[in-house]
N, C-alpha and C positions, 0 to 999 in steps of 0.2 A: 523400307521406303528409301528411295534414292534421292539424292540432292545434287543439283548441278551447281558447281562453284565456278563463277566467272572470275578470272584473273584480270587485273587492270591491264589495259592495252599498253604495250611498250614497243617502241620502235627506235631505231637507231637515230634517225634524224640527222645523221652525219656527225654527231657529237657525243656518242656513248649511249648506253642503254639507260632506261628509266624514264619516268615522266617528269615534266617540267611544269612550272607554274609562274604566273605573273602576279606580283604583289604591288598594290598601290599604297601610297602613304598620304595621310591627311596634310593639307596645307591651308594657309589663310588667304591664298591668292584666288583660287578658282571657286566659282559659285557651285552649289550643289547641282544645279541644272546643267552646267557645263560638264561636270564629271559624269553625270548620268548619260548625257548625249555622247561623250567620247567613249564610254564603256560599250554602249550599244554599237557604235561604229567600229571599234577596235576588235570586239570579241563576238559580235553577232548575237548577243544575248537580248532578251526582251526587256521592256521597261521595268517590270517588277523586279527582276533579278538585278538589274543595274542599280535600282534604288536601294535594294538591300545591301549591295556591295558598297555603295557610296556611304550609306548610313554606318556600316561597320567600320569603314576607314575613318569616318568623321568621329565616331564614338570611341574606338579602340586605338586609333592612330595608324592602323594599317589593315589591309584586307586582301586576301587572295581573290583574284578576279578572272583568271583563265588557267586552264589546265590542258596539257597536250603531251603526247609522246614525242613531239617534234620541237626541239629547241628553237629552230628557225621560226616556226609559227609563233612561239611565245615572244621571241625577239621582235618580230613584226608587230604584234599587238602592243608590246611595251613601247615601241617607237611611236606608234600612233597616239597612245595615251600621253606619252612624254611631250608630244608636240604642243600641248597646251600648257605645259609647265608642271604637270603632276609627276612627282618622283615615282619611279618604278624600280622593281628589282625582278630579275629572272633567276629562279633558283630551282633546284631539284625539289620535287614534291616530298620525297623522303630519301634518306640515305640508304644505300644498299648495305 
């Protein structure tokens, strides 16, 4: 029996190989609804996913909210999220 193994997508994105992620951090300033709305706008995710990510950040202090092989895409999403005062971080998903 054969199995197909799919490797994670990796692109250069102009800043080196590997995948990138956007992490958000909990704060006492933004309402939960504000965070859900900005996650939907910044990442294109659905309401349910945004609510799960918001809850994770609220409960654990931080949550990964977007993944891409393109650092620029993550920087753009992080800038949109940060525009309402939510602290973000763009980092490699894993170290090579």
